[in-house]
TORKOL-4160 file (C-alpha; in steps of 0.2 Angstrom, whole numbers, padded with zeros to 4 digits, m for minus):
191
<pt num="1" X="0001" Y="0000" Z="0001"/>
<pt num="2" X="0017" Y="0011" Z="m0002"/>
<pt num="3" X="0009" Y="0014" Z="m0021"/>
<pt num="4" X="0004" Y="0033" Z="m0017"/>
<pt num="5" X="m0015" Y="0038" Z="m0021"/>
<pt num="6" X="m0015" Y="0036" Z="m0039"/>
<pt num="7" X="m0007" Y="0019" Z="m0039"/>
<pt num="8" X="m0019" Y="0013" Z="m0025"/>
<pt num="9" X="m0033" Y="0020" Z="m0038"/>
<pt num="10" X="m0026" Y="0009" Z="m0050"/>
<pt num="11" X="m0020" Y="m0008" Z="m0039"/>
<pt num="12" X="m0040" Y="m0007" Z="m0033"/>
<pt num="13" X="m0046" Y="m0013" Z="m0049"/>
<pt num="14" X="m0037" Y="m0029" Z="m0049"/>
<pt num="15" X="m0036" Y="m0032" Z="m0031"/>
<pt num="16" X="m0047" Y="m0033" Z="m0018"/>
<pt num="17" X="m0035" Y="m0029" Z="m0005"/>
<pt num="18" X="m0032" Y="m0012" Z="m0011"/>
<pt num="19" X="m0050" Y="m0009" Z="m0015"/>
<pt num="20" X="m0055" Y="m0012" Z="0003"/>
<pt num="21" X="m0040" Y="m0003" Z="0010"/>
<pt num="22" X="m0046" Y="0013" Z="m0001"/>
<pt num="23" X="m0063" Y="0013" Z="0005"/>
<pt num="24" X="m0057" Y="0011" Z="0023"/>
<pt num="25" X="m0045" Y="0027" Z="0023"/>
<pt num="26" X="m0059" Y="0038" Z="0015"/>
<pt num="27" X="m0069" Y="0034" Z="0029"/>
<pt num="28" X="m0057" Y="0036" Z="0043"/>
<pt num="29" X="m0051" Y="0052" Z="0034"/>
<pt num="30" X="m0066" Y="0060" Z="0031"/>
<pt num="31" X="m0069" Y="0057" Z="0051"/>
<pt num="32" X="m0052" Y="0065" Z="0055"/>
<pt num="33" X="m0057" Y="0081" Z="0044"/>
<pt num="34" X="m0077" Y="0081" Z="0051"/>
<pt num="35" X="m0070" Y="0078" Z="0068"/>
<pt num="36" X="m0052" Y="0083" Z="0072"/>
<pt num="37" X="m0046" Y="0094" Z="0060"/>
<pt num="38" X="m0060" Y="0107" Z="0058"/>
<pt num="39" X="m0059" Y="0106" Z="0078"/>
<pt num="40" X="m0041" Y="0109" Z="0077"/>
<pt num="41" X="m0039" Y="0094" Z="0089"/>
<pt num="42" X="m0021" Y="0081" Z="0085"/>
<pt num="43" X="m0023" Y="0064" Z="0094"/>
<pt num="44" X="m0013" Y="0071" Z="0108"/>
<pt num="45" X="m0026" Y="0083" Z="0112"/>
<pt num="46" X="m0039" Y="0069" Z="0112"/>
<pt num="47" X="m0047" Y="0066" Z="0129"/>
<pt num="48" X="m0061" Y="0053" Z="0136"/>
<pt num="49" X="m0074" Y="0061" Z="0127"/>
<pt num="50" X="m0066" Y="0062" Z="0111"/>
<pt num="51" X="m0064" Y="0044" Z="0112"/>
<pt num="52" X="m0081" Y="0041" Z="0116"/>
<pt num="53" X="m0087" Y="0050" Z="0101"/>
<pt num="54" X="m0075" Y="0039" Z="0090"/>
<pt num="55" X="m0078" Y="0025" Z="0096"/>
<pt num="56" X="m0098" Y="0027" Z="0092"/>
<pt num="57" X="m0096" Y="0035" Z="0074"/>
<pt num="58" X="m0102" Y="0022" Z="0060"/>
<pt num="59" X="m0090" Y="0027" Z="0048"/>
<pt num="60" X="m0075" Y="0023" Z="0062"/>
<pt num="61" X="m0084" Y="0004" Z="0063"/>
<pt num="62" X="m0084" Y="0002" Z="0045"/>
<pt num="63" X="m0068" Y="0009" Z="0041"/>
<pt num="64" X="m0061" Y="m0005" Z="0054"/>
<pt num="65" X="m0073" Y="m0020" Z="0047"/>
<pt num="66" X="m0064" Y="m0015" Z="0029"/>
<pt num="67" X="m0049" Y="m0013" Z="0037"/>
<pt num="68" X="m0047" Y="m0030" Z="0045"/>
<pt num="69" X="m0055" Y="m0038" Z="0027"/>
<pt num="70" X="m0041" Y="m0029" Z="0019"/>
<pt num="71" X="m0028" Y="m0034" Z="0032"/>
<pt num="72" X="m0035" Y="m0053" Z="0031"/>
<pt num="73" X="m0031" Y="m0053" Z="0011"/>
<pt num="74" X="m0015" Y="m0046" Z="0014"/>
<pt num="75" X="m0012" Y="m0059" Z="0026"/>
<pt num="76" X="m0016" Y="m0073" Z="0014"/>
<pt num="77" X="m0006" Y="m0064" Z="m0001"/>
<pt num="78" X="0008" Y="m0063" Z="0011"/>
<pt num="79" X="0010" Y="m0046" Z="0006"/>
<pt num="80" X="0022" Y="m0039" Z="0022"/>
<pt num="81" X="0023" Y="m0020" Z="0018"/>
<pt num="82" X="0004" Y="m0021" Z="0014"/>
<pt num="83" X="0002" Y="m0030" Z="0031"/>
<pt num="84" X="0011" Y="m0015" Z="0041"/>
<pt num="85" X="0003" Y="m0002" Z="0033"/>
<pt num="86" X="m0015" Y="m0010" Z="0037"/>
<pt num="87" X="m0008" Y="m0014" Z="0055"/>
<pt num="88" X="m0003" Y="0005" Z="0057"/>
<pt num="89" X="m0018" Y="0011" Z="0051"/>
<pt num="90" X="m0029" Y="m0001" Z="0062"/>
<pt num="91" X="m0019" Y="0006" Z="0076"/>
<pt num="92" X="m0022" Y="0025" Z="0073"/>
<pt num="93" X="m0039" Y="0022" Z="0072"/>
<pt num="94" X="m0039" Y="0012" Z="0088"/>
<pt num="95" X="m0030" Y="0026" Z="0096"/>
<pt num="96" X="m0043" Y="0038" Z="0090"/>
<pt num="97" X="m0057" Y="0026" Z="0099"/>
<pt num="98" X="m0048" Y="0026" Z="0113"/>
<pt num="99" X="m0045" Y="0008" Z="0113"/>
<pt num="100" X="m0025" Y="0009" Z="0118"/>
<pt num="101" X="m0021" Y="m0008" Z="0121"/>
<pt num="102" X="m0028" Y="m0014" Z="0103"/>
<pt num="103" X="m0017" Y="0003" Z="0095"/>
<pt num="104" X="m0001" Y="m0002" Z="0103"/>
<pt num="105" X="m0004" Y="m0022" Z="0099"/>
<pt num="106" X="m0007" Y="m0015" Z="0080"/>
<pt num="107" X="0007" Y="m0001" Z="0080"/>
<pt num="108" X="0020" Y="m0014" Z="0087"/>
<pt num="109" X="0016" Y="m0027" Z="0075"/>
<pt num="110" X="0017" Y="m0015" Z="0060"/>
<pt num="111" X="0033" Y="m0009" Z="0066"/>
<pt num="112" X="0039" Y="m0026" Z="0069"/>
<pt num="113" X="0036" Y="m0030" Z="0051"/>
<pt num="114" X="0041" Y="m0013" Z="0042"/>
<pt num="115" X="0058" Y="m0013" Z="0053"/>
<pt num="116" X="0061" Y="m0032" Z="0044"/>
<pt num="117" X="0057" Y="m0026" Z="0027"/>
<pt num="118" X="0073" Y="m0029" Z="0016"/>
<pt num="119" X="0072" Y="m0010" Z="0008"/>
<pt num="120" X="0068" Y="0003" Z="0015"/>
<pt num="121" X="0063" Y="0020" Z="0005"/>
<pt num="122" X="0057" Y="0035" Z="0012"/>
<pt num="123" X="0037" Y="0028" Z="0013"/>
<pt num="124" X="0044" Y="0014" Z="0025"/>
<pt num="125" X="0054" Y="0025" Z="0036"/>
<pt num="126" X="0040" Y="0037" Z="0037"/>
<pt num="127" X="0028" Y="0022" Z="0041"/>
<pt num="128" X="0043" Y="0017" Z="0055"/>
<pt num="129" X="0043" Y="0035" Z="0060"/>
<pt num="130" X="0024" Y="0036" Z="0064"/>
<pt num="131" X="0023" Y="0019" Z="0072"/>
<pt num="132" X="0037" Y="0026" Z="0083"/>
<pt num="133" X="0029" Y="0042" Z="0085"/>
<pt num="134" X="0012" Y="0033" Z="0089"/>
<pt num="135" X="0018" Y="0021" Z="0102"/>
<pt num="136" X="0028" Y="0034" Z="0110"/>
<pt num="137" X="0010" Y="0044" Z="0114"/>
<pt num="138" X="0003" Y="0027" Z="0119"/>
<pt num="139" X="0018" Y="0023" Z="0132"/>
<pt num="140" X="0017" Y="0041" Z="0138"/>
<pt num="141" X="m0004" Y="0039" Z="0140"/>
<pt num="142" X="0001" Y="0024" Z="0151"/>
<pt num="143" X="0014" Y="0035" Z="0161"/>
<pt num="144" X="0030" Y="0024" Z="0154"/>
<pt num="145" X="0042" Y="0042" Z="0151"/>
<pt num="146" X="0057" Y="0033" Z="0147"/>
<pt num="147" X="0049" Y="0021" Z="0133"/>
<pt num="148" X="0039" Y="0038" Z="0126"/>
<pt num="149" X="0056" Y="0047" Z="0125"/>
<pt num="150" X="0064" Y="0030" Z="0117"/>
<pt num="151" X="0050" Y="0029" Z="0103"/>
<pt num="152" X="0049" Y="0048" Z="0100"/>
<pt num="153" X="0068" Y="0051" Z="0098"/>
<pt num="154" X="0069" Y="0037" Z="0086"/>
<pt num="155" X="0054" Y="0044" Z="0076"/>
<pt num="156" X="0064" Y="0062" Z="0077"/>
<pt num="157" X="0077" Y="0053" Z="0071"/>
<pt num="158" X="0069" Y="0046" Z="0057"/>
<pt num="159" X="0060" Y="0059" Z="0052"/>
<pt num="160" X="0076" Y="0069" Z="0051"/>
<pt num="161" X="0083" Y="0057" Z="0040"/>
<pt num="162" X="0071" Y="0058" Z="0028"/>
<pt num="163" X="0068" Y="0078" Z="0030"/>
<pt num="164" X="0048" Y="0076" Z="0035"/>
<pt num="165" X="0049" Y="0094" Z="0042"/>
<pt num="166" X="0030" Y="0093" Z="0048"/>
<pt num="167" X="0033" Y="0077" Z="0057"/>
<pt num="168" X="0050" Y="0084" Z="0065"/>
<pt num="169" X="0039" Y="0097" Z="0072"/>
<pt num="170" X="0027" Y="0087" Z="0079"/>
<pt num="171" X="0038" Y="0074" Z="0086"/>
<pt num="172" X="0049" Y="0089" Z="0096"/>
<pt num="173" X="0032" Y="0094" Z="0102"/>
<pt num="174" X="0027" Y="0076" Z="0107"/>
<pt num="175" X="0044" Y="0075" Z="0118"/>
<pt num="176" X="0042" Y="0092" Z="0125"/>
<pt num="177" X="0026" Y="0089" Z="0133"/>
<pt num="178" X="0025" Y="0070" Z="0137"/>
<pt num="179" X="0044" Y="0068" Z="0141"/>
<pt num="180" X="0047" Y="0084" Z="0150"/>
<pt num="181" X="0031" Y="0084" Z="0161"/>
<pt num="182" X="0020" Y="0095" Z="0150"/>
<pt num="183" X="0003" Y="0086" Z="0151"/>
<pt num="184" X="m0005" Y="0075" Z="0137"/>
<pt num="185" X="m0006" Y="0087" Z="0124"/>
<pt num="186" X="0001" Y="0093" Z="0108"/>
<pt num="187" X="m0001" Y="0089" Z="0089"/>
<pt num="188" X="m0001" Y="0075" Z="0079"/>
<pt num="189" X="0003" Y="0075" Z="0060"/>
<pt num="190" X="0006" Y="0056" Z="0059"/>
<pt num="191" X="m0012" Y="0053" Z="0056"/>
């Protein structure tokens, strides 16, 4: 699923897993635009009421179902890169819904697979960085500051390596706010 949106559109015509993934992501992004971007909220800003709203949203329920179906097809095809991307997206969706343990499980699986890929292009580096970023936030939410720092510092190094200025900015903010004890707020562009 590292084809980019144009490549995904082409692949969706011949591979059901891509069609499912695209539909799932469209629903997920629609929710983000509607609820987070319009309210200028990011993952780090989310509180229990935000999690409850996301958990009850029909778009996200449908998105989860579609991501799960796409993930099953990716596993059947042995498409490891696509498994990692699907797991990452499910991890983000679960984080959004406050399902933090499930989010951690899927982000961890995505990171383990992405770390084992034989070739790391910019998309894979950004995937690994995003996993580390979210695992860092999840660790901070669990009050594991040391683990949060390790993940966030790795994310920062990766963002800098590919000149991802938005990612670098977000990760520095998360490091400052979570690791230096300024509470649970900040900005997240790894959505």
